[in-house]
GUZAMI-894051 format. One record per residue (C-alpha): x, y, z; residue number from 1. Coordinates in steps of 0.05 Angstrom, whole numbers. Last residue first. Example, Ala and Ser with C-alpha at 12.3 -4.5 7.8 and 13.67 -1.06 7.14 Angstrom:
BEGIN
u->273&v->-21&w->143&i->2 .
u->246&v->-90&w->156&i->1 .
//
This chain:
BEGIN
u->466&v->-181&w->-95&i->288 .
u->510&v->-240&w->-77&i->287 .
u->518&v->-309&w->-110&i->286 .
u->547&v->-372&w->-79&i->285 .
u->584&v->-437&w->-94&i->284 .
u->644&v->-432&w->-143&i->283 .
u->662&v->-362&w->-113&i->282 .
u->632&v->-297&w->-110&i->281 .
u->583&v->-305&w->-168&i->280 .
u->544&v->-245&w->-189&i->279 .
u->469&v->-226&w->-187&i->278 .
u->450&v->-171&w->-229&i->277 .
u->399&v->-208&w->-271&i->276 .
u->359&v->-234&w->-216&i->275 .
u->300&v->-186&w->-214&i->274 .
u->300&v->-176&w->-288&i->273 .
u->225&v->-198&w->-295&i->272 .
u->194&v->-214&w->-228&i->271 .
u->220&v->-283&w->-200&i->270 .
u->175&v->-336&w->-174&i->269 .
u->205&v->-397&w->-210&i->268 .
u->272&v->-362&w->-214&i->267 .
u->279&v->-367&w->-138&i->266 .
u->284&v->-442&w->-141&i->265 .
u->344&v->-437&w->-192&i->264 .
u->376&v->-383&w->-145&i->263 .
u->365&v->-427&w->-86&i->262 .
u->404&v->-484&w->-124&i->261 .
u->460&v->-434&w->-141&i->260 .
u->468&v->-422&w->-67&i->259 .
u->449&v->-349&w->-51&i->258 .
u->490&v->-304&w->-3&i->257 .
u->440&v->-265&w->40&i->256 .
u->366&v->-253&w->18&i->255 .
u->317&v->-208&w->50&i->254 .
u->251&v->-244&w->63&i->253 .
u->184&v->-211&w->74&i->252 .
u->121&v->-236&w->103&i->251 .
u->48&v->-221&w->91&i->250 .
u->-16&v->-244&w->121&i->249 .
u->-58&v->-215&w->90&i->248 .
u->-99&v->-196&w->27&i->247 .
u->-65&v->-183&w->-42&i->246 .
u->8&v->-188&w->-59&i->245 .
u->14&v->-118&w->-90&i->244 .
u->82&v->-101&w->-114&i->243 .
u->104&v->-30&w->-113&i->242 .
u->154&v->-35&w->-56&i->241 .
u->176&v->-102&w->-83&i->240 .
u->206&v->-78&w->-144&i->239 .
u->253&v->-33&w->-104&i->238 .
u->273&v->-91&w->-63&i->237 .
u->289&v->-132&w->-117&i->236 .
u->238&v->-188&w->-135&i->235 .
u->219&v->-257&w->-117&i->234 .
u->141&v->-261&w->-107&i->233 .
u->104&v->-314&w->-72&i->232 .
u->32&v->-323&w->-68&i->231 .
u->-15&v->-366&w->-25&i->230 .
u->-86&v->-380&w->-59&i->229 .
u->-96&v->-451&w->-30&i->228 .
u->-69&v->-424&w->37&i->227 .
u->-2&v->-447&w->72&i->226 .
u->30&v->-377&w->61&i->225 .
u->-22&v->-323&w->58&i->224 .
u->27&v->-276&w->25&i->223 .
u->100&v->-284&w->12&i->222 .
u->150&v->-228&w->-12&i->221 .
u->220&v->-249&w->-29&i->220 .
u->280&v->-201&w->-33&i->219 .
u->339&v->-194&w->-79&i->218 .
u->380&v->-131&w->-63&i->217 .
u->374&v->-82&w->-120&i->216 .
u->350&v->-24&w->-78&i->215 .
u->408&v->-37&w->-32&i->214 .
u->429&v->-78&w->27&i->213 .
u->480&v->-68&w->85&i->212 .
u->486&v->5&w->66&i->211 .
u->555&v->40&w->74&i->210 .
u->543&v->96&w->121&i->209 .
u->552&v->167&w->96&i->208 .
u->492&v->195&w->133&i->207 .
u->458&v->202&w->61&i->206 .
u->468&v->129&w->53&i->205 .
u->436&v->116&w->124&i->204 .
u->373&v->155&w->101&i->203 .
u->368&v->119&w->37&i->202 .
u->374&v->50&w->63&i->201 .
u->325&v->72&w->120&i->200 .
u->274&v->94&w->68&i->199 .
u->284&v->31&w->24&i->198 .
u->267&v->-10&w->87&i->197 .
u->200&v->25&w->98&i->196 .
u->182&v->20&w->27&i->195 .
u->197&v->-55&w->32&i->194 .
u->155&v->-60&w->94&i->193 .
u->100&v->-23&w->59&i->192 .
u->104&v->-67&w->-4&i->191 .
u->103&v->-132&w->38&i->190 .
u->41&v->-110&w->75&i->189 .
u->30&v->-90&w->145&i->188 .
u->-39&v->-114&w->172&i->187 .
u->-86&v->-72&w->204&i->186 .
u->-152&v->-94&w->244&i->185 .
u->-201&v->-36&w->251&i->184 .
u->-191&v->12&w->310&i->183 .
u->-221&v->-6&w->380&i->182 .
u->-270&v->37&w->423&i->181 .
u->-261&v->15&w->496&i->180 .
u->-264&v->90&w->519&i->179 .
u->-216&v->104&w->574&i->178 .
u->-206&v->177&w->552&i->177 .
u->-134&v->168&w->544&i->176 .
u->-141&v->102&w->508&i->175 .
u->-195&v->134&w->460&i->174 .
u->-146&v->190&w->443&i->173 .
u->-89&v->147&w->433&i->172 .
u->-128&v->103&w->386&i->171 .
u->-141&v->33&w->409&i->170 .
u->-119&v->-34&w->379&i->169 .
u->-161&v->-97&w->374&i->168 .
u->-113&v->-127&w->324&i->167 .
u->-57&v->-91&w->293&i->166 .
u->-6&v->-138&w->259&i->165 .
u->65&v->-121&w->235&i->164 .
u->102&v->-158&w->188&i->163 .
u->149&v->-219&w->205&i->162 .
u->217&v->-206&w->167&i->161 .
u->256&v->-270&w->153&i->160 .
u->327&v->-254&w->142&i->159 .
u->376&v->-296&w->96&i->158 .
u->447&v->-306&w->121&i->157 .
u->513&v->-290&w->88&i->156 .
u->542&v->-266&w->152&i->155 .
u->542&v->-194&w->134&i->154 .
u->474&v->-206&w->107&i->153 .
u->448&v->-226&w->179&i->152 .
u->485&v->-164&w->208&i->151 .
u->449&v->-118&w->157&i->150 .
u->383&v->-152&w->173&i->149 .
u->393&v->-138&w->248&i->148 .
u->409&v->-67&w->236&i->147 .
u->350&v->-56&w->191&i->146 .
u->304&v->-87&w->245&i->145 .
u->327&v->-35&w->294&i->144 .
u->304&v->22&w->250&i->143 .
u->245&v->51&w->295&i->142 .
u->202&v->106&w->261&i->141 .
u->157&v->136&w->317&i->140 .
u->131&v->203&w->311&i->139 .
u->95&v->206&w->246&i->138 .
u->80&v->131&w->253&i->137 .
u->116&v->69&w->228&i->136 .
u->82&v->3&w->227&i->135 .
u->128&v->-54&w->253&i->134 .
u->179&v->-97&w->220&i->133 .
u->200&v->-155&w->262&i->132 .
u->261&v->-196&w->256&i->131 .
u->282&v->-269&w->250&i->130 .
u->355&v->-279&w->264&i->129 .
u->396&v->-319&w->211&i->128 .
u->370&v->-363&w->153&i->127 .
u->415&v->-407&w->117&i->126 .
u->387&v->-471&w->154&i->125 .
u->325&v->-459&w->122&i->124 .
u->343&v->-465&w->52&i->123 .
u->314&v->-413&w->6&i->122 .
u->265&v->-440&w->-46&i->121 .
u->200&v->-400&w->-28&i->120 .
u->175&v->-466&w->2&i->119 .
u->226&v->-454&w->60&i->118 .
u->175&v->-403&w->87&i->117 .
u->141&v->-462&w->117&i->116 .
u->193&v->-471&w->171&i->115 .
u->190&v->-404&w->211&i->114 .
u->117&v->-389&w->183&i->113 .
u->90&v->-443&w->224&i->112 .
u->72&v->-516&w->217&i->111 .
u->41&v->-551&w->274&i->110 .
u->54&v->-574&w->348&i->109 .
u->13&v->-605&w->398&i->108 .
u->41&v->-581&w->468&i->107 .
u->14&v->-617&w->529&i->106 .
u->7&v->-586&w->601&i->105 .
u->0&v->-609&w->673&i->104 .
u->-27&v->-557&w->720&i->103 .
u->8&v->-546&w->786&i->102 .
u->-4&v->-475&w->789&i->101 .
u->67&v->-459&w->775&i->100 .
u->70&v->-506&w->717&i->99 .
u->6&v->-472&w->688&i->98 .
u->39&v->-400&w->698&i->97 .
u->97&v->-425&w->661&i->96 .
u->58&v->-452&w->606&i->95 .
u->25&v->-386&w->596&i->94 .
u->90&v->-348&w->595&i->93 .
u->112&v->-393&w->540&i->92 .
u->53&v->-372&w->503&i->91 .
u->71&v->-301&w->505&i->90 .
u->135&v->-314&w->475&i->89 .
u->104&v->-321&w->409&i->88 .
u->116&v->-378&w->355&i->87 .
u->114&v->-428&w->409&i->86 .
u->40&v->-452&w->396&i->85 .
u->57&v->-467&w->322&i->84 .
u->18&v->-433&w->264&i->83 .
u->-46&v->-401&w->291&i->82 .
u->-51&v->-414&w->364&i->81 .
u->-110&v->-454&w->403&i->80 .
u->-114&v->-459&w->478&i->79 .
u->-149&v->-520&w->499&i->78 .
u->-173&v->-537&w->568&i->77 .
u->-183&v->-606&w->595&i->76 .
u->-215&v->-613&w->663&i->75 .
u->-190&v->-622&w->737&i->74 .
u->-120&v->-584&w->738&i->73 .
u->-151&v->-539&w->684&i->72 .
u->-202&v->-513&w->732&i->71 .
u->-187&v->-440&w->712&i->70 .
u->-126&v->-440&w->667&i->69 .
u->-156&v->-392&w->620&i->68 .
u->-183&v->-345&w->672&i->67 .
u->-117&v->-345&w->708&i->66 .
u->-86&v->-317&w->646&i->65 .
u->-120&v->-250&w->659&i->64 .
u->-65&v->-199&w->644&i->63 .
u->-27&v->-233&w->587&i->62 .
u->-75&v->-277&w->553&i->61 .
u->-141&v->-239&w->567&i->60 .
u->-111&v->-172&w->549&i->59 .
u->-76&v->-194&w->487&i->58 .
u->-145&v->-224&w->461&i->57 .
u->-170&v->-293&w->470&i->56 .
u->-232&v->-309&w->431&i->55 .
u->-273&v->-363&w->464&i->54 .
u->-290&v->-420&w->417&i->53 .
u->-354&v->-461&w->411&i->52 .
u->-338&v->-534&w->390&i->51 .
u->-353&v->-576&w->329&i->50 .
u->-286&v->-567&w->303&i->49 .
u->-306&v->-552&w->228&i->48 .
u->-364&v->-509&w->247&i->47 .
u->-326&v->-474&w->305&i->46 .
u->-268&v->-460&w->258&i->45 .
u->-311&v->-430&w->204&i->44 .
u->-347&v->-387&w->254&i->43 .
u->-280&v->-360&w->282&i->42 .
u->-257&v->-332&w->213&i->41 .
u->-220&v->-360&w->156&i->40 .
u->-151&v->-342&w->122&i->39 .
u->-121&v->-355&w->192&i->38 .
u->-97&v->-299&w->239&i->37 .
u->-33&v->-282&w->277&i->36 .
u->-8&v->-254&w->345&i->35 .
u->-74&v->-225&w->365&i->34 .
u->-131&v->-279&w->367&i->33 .
u->-113&v->-336&w->410&i->32 .
u->-172&v->-380&w->405&i->31 .
u->-195&v->-412&w->470&i->30 .
u->-227&v->-477&w->478&i->29 .
u->-266&v->-496&w->544&i->28 .
u->-290&v->-566&w->566&i->27 .
u->-235&v->-601&w->525&i->26 .
u->-249&v->-668&w->489&i->25 .
u->-265&v->-641&w->420&i->24 .
u->-202&v->-596&w->419&i->23 .
u->-156&v->-651&w->442&i->22 .
u->-179&v->-693&w->387&i->21 .
u->-171&v->-639&w->338&i->20 .
u->-101&v->-630&w->358&i->19 .
u->-84&v->-703&w->351&i->18 .
u->-115&v->-703&w->282&i->17 .
u->-72&v->-642&w->266&i->16 .
u->-106&v->-576&w->247&i->15 .
u->-98&v->-553&w->176&i->14 .
u->-170&v->-563&w->161&i->13 .
u->-194&v->-501&w->195&i->12 .
u->-156&v->-458&w->142&i->11 .
u->-85&v->-443&w->122&i->10 .
u->-25&v->-434&w->171&i->9 .
u->-21&v->-488&w->219&i->8 .
u->-73&v->-493&w->279&i->7 .
u->-21&v->-506&w->333&i->6 .
u->-52&v->-534&w->400&i->5 .
u->-32&v->-516&w->470&i->4 .
u->-66&v->-564&w->514&i->3 .
u->-78&v->-551&w->586&i->2 .
u->-93&v->-614&w->624&i->1 .
//
């Protein structure tokens, strides 16, 4: 059996009892180590689970999946994923490979950012399409995430923005020279993502486009969701661009139309004056 086990969002103790049982009876246990990370390292997980873990980077999962599935038809193999196993499409590919090889599989779910984000006070059924915001470079500054946020807001929906993670990345120079030298891990912060959004807003405005959001749009920054030191800040987009939420992982939410109950919840984590400019559009919603 191939087990795909969700680890939750915080630390080693967030694994479910069912997931822990699967880990302890498996002959090999892989830890997916590139789509997300916990607040504790591999060693802490090994101590808690009582098992040695094999780090599975992107190359192993996407190009050498047969190594993970080896002998899984006659023994148990566990594949551990931070959050929920289906938070990334890569893991769907692993399931399809297992099925094609005649290997049975079982998914053991857990909390993920996709549902835990509701703790900020926004109602989950008011979220539209989730987007990813990537690190910009001098030569690559994609803006597709902005257009999706604008589309969500036009429909009155909130947008969860997942922020870029760079794990085991090579510089272009080392890649061209074939050197297996990797850059230190990098994690896009809420302030960096907010700054990139502000730059897009400004550029679109200069081109004469009516922006889908402004510097005063109410947003929510979350950091280390599920951990003991999780942090939630409700602020305008401009305020978040200078807001330090500390260590990773970060996510950003751009609000759409707000129900009065959502506004009351957001006030619990709001920066001064962040919600002052909200105005009622009818008896049941606010806009910014």
